[in-house]
C-alpha positions as CSV (number, residue, x, y, z in Angstrom):
1,M,-4.5,14.9,9.2
2,A,-7.9,13.1,9.0
3,N,-9.9,13.2,12.1
4,V,-13.6,12.5,11.1
5,V,-13.9,10.3,8.0
6,L,-17.1,9.7,6.0
7,I,-17.1,6.6,3.7
8,T,-19.7,6.1,1.0
9,G,-20.5,2.7,-0.3
10,V,-19.5,1.1,3.0
11,S,-21.8,-1.9,2.4
12,R,-19.9,-2.8,-0.7
13,Y,-17.1,-5.3,-0.4
14,L,-14.2,-2.9,-0.8
15,G,-16.0,-0.2,1.2
16,G,-16.3,-2.6,4.1
17,R,-12.7,-3.8,3.9
18,F,-11.5,-0.2,3.8
19,A,-13.7,0.8,6.8
20,S,-12.4,-2.2,8.8
21,A,-8.8,-1.4,8.0
22,L,-9.2,2.3,8.8
23,S,-10.8,1.4,12.1
24,K,-7.4,0.1,13.3
25,D,-5.9,3.6,13.0
26,S,-6.3,5.1,16.5
27,S,-5.5,8.6,15.2
28,I,-8.9,8.6,13.4
29,E,-11.4,9.9,16.0
30,R,-14.6,8.9,14.2
31,I,-15.6,7.0,11.1
32,V,-19.1,7.3,9.5
33,G,-20.2,4.7,7.0
34,I,-23.0,5.6,4.5
35,D,-25.0,3.2,2.3
36,V,-28.6,2.4,1.4
37,V,-28.5,-1.1,2.9
38,P,-26.9,-2.4,6.1
39,P,-23.5,-3.9,5.6
40,P,-23.4,-7.7,5.4
41,H,-19.9,-7.7,6.7
42,S,-17.9,-6.1,9.5
43,I,-17.0,-2.4,9.1
44,G,-14.9,-2.2,12.2
45,R,-15.7,0.7,14.5
46,A,-17.3,2.7,11.8
47,E,-20.8,4.0,12.6
48,F,-23.3,2.9,10.0
49,V,-25.8,5.5,8.8
50,R,-28.5,4.3,6.4
51,A,-28.6,7.1,3.8
52,D,-28.8,7.6,0.1
53,I,-26.1,10.0,-1.4
54,R,-28.7,11.1,-3.9
55,N,-30.7,12.6,-1.1
56,P,-29.8,16.1,0.2
57,M,-29.8,14.6,3.7
58,I,-26.2,13.7,3.1
59,G,-25.3,17.3,3.6
60,R,-26.8,17.3,7.1
61,I,-24.9,14.2,8.0
62,I,-21.6,15.8,6.9
63,T,-22.3,19.0,8.8
64,Q,-23.5,17.4,12.0
65,A,-20.6,15.0,12.2
66,K,-18.1,17.7,11.3
67,V,-16.6,15.5,8.7
68,D,-13.2,16.6,7.5
69,T,-12.4,13.8,5.0
70,V,-14.8,12.3,2.6
71,V,-14.0,8.9,0.9
72,H,-16.2,8.3,-2.1
73,M,-16.4,4.5,-2.9
74,N,-20.0,4.3,-4.1
75,V,-19.5,4.4,-7.9
76,L,-21.1,1.0,-8.9
77,A,-19.4,-1.0,-11.6
78,T,-22.4,-3.2,-12.6
79,P,-26.1,-2.5,-13.1
80,T,-27.0,-5.7,-11.3
81,A,-25.6,-4.3,-8.1
82,A,-27.8,-1.3,-8.5
83,G,-31.0,-2.9,-9.6
84,G,-30.6,-1.9,-13.3
85,R,-28.8,0.5,-15.5
86,V,-31.1,3.4,-14.7
87,S,-30.5,3.1,-10.9
88,Q,-26.8,2.5,-11.5
89,K,-26.4,5.8,-13.4
90,E,-28.5,7.7,-10.8
91,I,-26.4,6.4,-8.0
92,N,-23.1,7.0,-9.8
93,V,-23.8,10.4,-11.4
94,I,-26.6,12.0,-9.5
95,G,-25.3,10.6,-6.2
96,T,-21.8,12.0,-6.8
97,M,-23.3,15.4,-7.8
98,Q,-25.3,15.6,-4.6
99,L,-22.4,14.4,-2.5
100,L,-20.0,17.0,-3.9
101,A,-22.6,19.7,-3.6
102,A,-22.8,18.8,0.1
103,C,-19.0,18.8,0.5
104,Q,-18.8,22.2,-1.2
105,K,-21.1,23.7,1.4
106,A,-19.5,22.0,4.4
107,T,-16.5,24.1,5.5
108,S,-15.4,21.3,7.7
109,V,-14.5,19.1,4.6
110,K,-10.8,19.6,3.9
111,R,-10.0,16.4,1.8
112,L,-11.9,14.4,-0.8
113,V,-10.7,10.9,-1.8
114,V,-12.4,9.3,-4.8
115,K,-12.1,5.7,-5.9
116,S,-12.1,5.9,-9.7
117,T,-11.2,3.5,-12.4
118,A,-8.8,3.0,-15.4
119,A,-12.0,2.3,-17.4
120,I,-12.1,6.1,-18.1
121,Y,-9.3,5.6,-20.6
122,G,-11.4,3.2,-22.7
123,S,-10.0,0.4,-24.9
124,S,-9.2,0.8,-28.6
125,P,-6.6,-0.4,-31.2
126,R,-5.2,3.2,-31.1
127,D,-4.3,3.2,-27.4
128,P,-0.7,3.9,-26.2
129,A,1.2,1.1,-24.7
130,L,0.7,2.7,-21.3
131,F,-1.7,5.4,-20.2
132,T,-0.3,8.1,-18.0
133,E,-2.6,10.2,-15.8
134,D,-2.4,13.0,-18.4
135,T,-3.2,10.8,-21.4
136,G,-6.7,11.2,-22.8
137,P,-8.7,8.2,-24.1
138,K,-8.5,7.5,-27.8
139,T,-12.0,6.2,-27.7
140,M,-14.3,7.5,-24.9
141,P,-16.3,5.0,-22.9
142,T,-19.8,4.9,-24.4
143,S,-21.7,3.0,-21.7
144,G,-21.9,1.7,-18.2
145,F,-19.3,2.1,-15.5
146,G,-16.7,3.7,-17.7
147,K,-19.0,6.4,-19.0
148,D,-20.3,7.1,-15.5
149,S,-16.8,7.4,-14.1
150,V,-15.9,10.0,-16.8
151,E,-18.8,12.1,-15.5
152,V,-17.9,11.5,-11.9
153,E,-14.3,12.8,-12.5
154,G,-15.8,15.8,-14.3
155,Y,-17.7,16.6,-11.1
156,V,-14.6,16.2,-9.0
157,R,-12.7,18.6,-11.2
158,G,-15.6,21.1,-10.8
159,F,-15.5,20.6,-7.0
160,S,-11.8,21.3,-7.0
161,R,-12.2,24.6,-8.8
162,R,-15.0,25.7,-6.4
163,R,-13.2,24.6,-3.3
164,P,-9.5,25.2,-4.0
165,D,-8.8,24.9,-0.2
166,A,-9.9,21.2,-0.3
167,E,-7.3,18.6,-1.0
168,I,-8.1,16.0,-3.7
169,T,-6.8,12.5,-4.3
170,L,-8.4,10.5,-7.1
171,L,-7.2,7.0,-7.6
172,R,-7.7,5.3,-11.0
173,F,-7.6,1.6,-10.2
174,A,-6.9,-1.1,-12.7
175,N,-9.3,-4.0,-12.4
176,V,-9.4,-5.1,-8.7
177,I,-9.1,-8.8,-8.2
178,G,-8.6,-11.3,-5.4
179,P,-10.2,-14.2,-3.6
180,G,-13.1,-12.3,-2.1
181,I,-14.2,-9.6,-4.5
182,K,-16.9,-10.2,-7.1
183,T,-16.8,-8.1,-10.3
184,A,-17.6,-8.5,-14.0
185,M,-14.0,-9.7,-14.5
186,T,-14.1,-12.3,-11.8
187,D,-17.5,-13.6,-13.0
188,Y,-16.1,-13.9,-16.6
189,F,-13.0,-15.8,-15.5
190,S,-15.2,-18.1,-13.4
191,L,-17.2,-19.2,-16.4
192,P,-16.8,-22.9,-17.3
193,I,-15.6,-21.8,-20.8
194,L,-14.4,-18.4,-21.9
195,P,-15.7,-17.0,-25.1
196,V,-13.0,-14.6,-26.4
197,P,-12.9,-12.3,-29.5
198,M,-11.2,-14.2,-32.3
199,G,-7.9,-12.7,-33.3
200,F,-7.2,-10.9,-30.1
201,D,-5.3,-11.6,-26.9
202,A,-5.7,-8.5,-24.8
203,R,-3.2,-7.2,-22.3
204,L,-4.7,-7.2,-18.7
205,Q,-3.5,-5.4,-15.7
206,F,-4.8,-6.0,-12.2
207,V,-4.5,-4.7,-8.6
208,H,-5.0,-7.1,-5.7
209,E,-7.9,-6.3,-3.3
210,D,-5.4,-6.0,-0.4
211,D,-3.4,-3.4,-2.4
212,A,-6.5,-1.5,-3.3
213,T,-7.4,-1.2,0.4
214,A,-3.8,-0.2,1.2
215,A,-3.8,2.5,-1.5
216,M,-7.1,4.0,-0.2
217,L,-5.6,4.1,3.4
218,L,-2.6,6.0,2.1
219,A,-4.8,8.4,0.3
220,V,-6.5,9.3,3.6
221,R,-3.3,9.3,5.7
222,G,-0.7,10.6,3.3
223,P,-0.4,13.9,1.4
224,A,-2.9,14.7,-1.4
225,V,-1.7,13.6,-4.8
226,Q,-4.4,14.6,-7.2
227,I,-4.9,11.9,-9.9
228,V,-2.9,8.6,-9.7
229,N,-3.0,5.3,-11.6
230,I,-3.0,2.3,-9.3
231,A,-2.0,-1.1,-10.7
232,G,0.3,-4.1,-10.0
233,D,3.5,-4.5,-11.9
234,G,3.4,-6.3,-15.3
235,I,0.7,-7.6,-17.5
236,I,-0.9,-10.9,-18.5
237,T,-2.9,-11.8,-21.5
238,V,-6.4,-13.2,-21.7
239,T,-5.1,-16.6,-22.9
240,Q,-2.6,-16.7,-20.0
241,A,-5.3,-15.8,-17.5
242,A,-7.5,-18.5,-19.0
243,A,-4.7,-21.1,-18.5
244,M,-4.3,-19.9,-14.9
245,V,-7.9,-20.6,-14.0
246,G,-7.9,-23.8,-16.0
247,R,-10.7,-22.7,-18.4
248,P,-10.8,-23.4,-22.2
249,A,-10.8,-20.2,-24.2
250,V,-13.0,-20.4,-27.3
251,P,-12.5,-17.8,-30.1
252,I,-15.8,-16.3,-31.2
253,P,-15.7,-14.6,-34.7
254,F,-18.2,-12.0,-33.8
255,G,-18.2,-8.4,-32.6
256,A,-18.4,-7.2,-29.0
257,A,-22.2,-6.9,-29.3
258,Y,-22.6,-10.6,-30.1
259,L,-20.1,-11.7,-27.4
260,G,-21.8,-9.5,-24.8
261,S,-25.2,-10.9,-25.7
262,L,-23.8,-14.4,-25.4
263,V,-22.3,-13.8,-21.9
264,R,-25.3,-11.9,-20.6
265,R,-28.0,-14.2,-21.9
266,A,-26.2,-17.1,-20.2
267,G,-26.8,-15.1,-17.0
268,L,-23.3,-15.7,-15.8
269,A,-21.6,-12.3,-16.1
270,D,-22.7,-8.7,-16.3
271,F,-20.8,-7.1,-19.2
272,S,-21.1,-3.8,-21.0
273,T,-19.9,-3.2,-24.5
274,D,-16.9,-1.2,-23.1
275,Q,-15.9,-4.2,-20.9
276,L,-16.0,-6.4,-24.0
277,S,-13.8,-4.0,-25.9
278,F,-11.4,-4.3,-23.0
279,L,-11.3,-8.1,-23.6
280,S,-10.3,-7.3,-27.2
281,Y,-7.7,-4.6,-26.8
282,G,-6.8,-4.5,-23.1
283,R,-5.2,-1.6,-21.4
284,G,-1.9,-0.8,-19.8
285,L,-1.2,1.8,-17.0
286,D,1.9,3.8,-16.3
287,T,2.4,3.7,-12.5
288,T,5.4,6.1,-12.2
289,R,3.3,8.7,-10.4
290,M,2.0,6.0,-8.0
291,R,5.6,5.1,-6.9
292,E,7.3,8.5,-7.1
293,V,4.6,10.9,-6.0
294,M,2.2,8.9,-3.9
295,K,5.1,6.7,-2.6
296,F,2.9,3.5,-2.9
297,T,4.2,0.1,-4.1
298,P,1.7,-2.7,-4.4
299,R,2.7,-6.0,-2.6
300,H,1.3,-8.1,-5.5
301,T,2.2,-8.0,-9.2
302,T,-0.6,-8.4,-11.8
303,R,0.3,-12.1,-12.1
304,E,0.4,-12.7,-8.4
305,A,-3.0,-10.9,-7.9
306,F,-4.6,-13.0,-10.6
307,L,-3.1,-16.2,-9.3
308,D,-4.5,-15.5,-5.8
309,F,-7.9,-15.2,-7.4
310,A,-7.4,-18.3,-9.6
311,D,-6.5,-20.4,-6.5
312,H,-10.0,-19.7,-5.2
313,V,-12.0,-20.3,-8.4
314,P,-14.1,-23.5,-8.3
315,P,-12.8,-26.2,-10.6
316,V,-14.3,-26.6,-14.1
317,L,-17.6,-28.4,-13.9
318,P,-18.0,-31.8,-15.7
319,G,-19.0,-31.2,-19.3
320,A,-17.1,-28.0,-19.9
321,D,-14.9,-29.6,-22.5
322,T,-18.0,-30.8,-24.4
323,A,-19.5,-27.4,-24.2
324,A,-16.3,-25.8,-25.4
325,S,-16.3,-28.1,-28.4
326,L,-20.0,-27.2,-29.1
327,L,-19.3,-23.5,-28.8
328,G,-16.2,-23.8,-31.1
329,R,-18.2,-25.5,-33.8
330,A,-21.1,-23.1,-33.4
331,A,-18.7,-20.1,-33.6
332,G,-17.8,-21.1,-37.2
333,S,-21.4,-20.5,-38.3
334,A,-23.0,-17.1,-38.2
335,L,-26.4,-18.7,-38.3
336,Q,-26.1,-19.9,-34.7
337,S,-28.0,-17.5,-32.4
338,A,-26.6,-16.0,-29.2
339,G,-29.6,-17.4,-27.3
340,G,-28.8,-20.9,-28.3
341,L,-25.1,-20.6,-27.4
342,A,-26.0,-19.0,-24.1
343,G,-28.3,-21.9,-23.3
344,R,-25.5,-24.4,-23.8
345,I,-23.2,-22.5,-21.5
346,R,-25.9,-22.1,-18.9
347,Q,-26.5,-25.9,-19.0
348,V,-22.9,-26.5,-18.3
349,A,-22.7,-24.0,-15.5
350,G,-26.0,-25.2,-14.0
């Protein structure tokens, strides 16, 4: 039973929501929230400590507070949030290494809960219909958040071998979505027009931000379950999602590198190559273990989660139809540069 809980990434949106929700549990004696910047939102009764998990000082915090449960939520999904790709990788990989080294030395730590991601499975045309927790990726993530998360999970497995007495729960979340969270996916589906890879209509699976918080709470309160996929029931496709947010989807007959350049140069979404492969091939998760072992059932299906997000997306700006027409014509010519297309999208969004 958790008594003293330490949460990393408490100044992030989901970290703050989780801290606030956990604060309502009177059986938790003390909650310590760690981050490098003060939280811009309520974190309930959690005590905020300004600290960097890359710094060995994290070990002293764990020891002095006699932390028995560590909840690691500080693996950053976008380089923008970290101040660049170099900082993102340092926080995600080096930070996790330092945190787990501190947990290994602290005999008070009895449970580790890690918020991971389904991005570790990658996205490719050779993927199975549904990934189980035991299915390896057909194409390993090569950059960004997915690649970092593969390394993070490797460190967690190493920690488990060195501390067999510590309980482990690692949750691989589908893309989290909802009215409040901001991610690369929510940025993309908020664009006035949606450039999509021509010839593809990827399968998408989401988990609502409320269900993500509820799953993390159960991971702290319930029995340890090792690795579990977390996702809402069902799937939707990219074109269905575009219709739900009322955005025109414009096929672009270029590779992921071109599409990524287009979106990034427009300054409207922070996408890695792996995320753009996801828009081409999608991904499906088997959630049998979530229901039967973890005993968790999300309240929202994938469609319901996305619709809740869509209900809070600002309406399409005037001129989006014109920009979509321009983009469609330009897409037919390989001579049109990504910078020119990005400028037109930026004009519409501005």
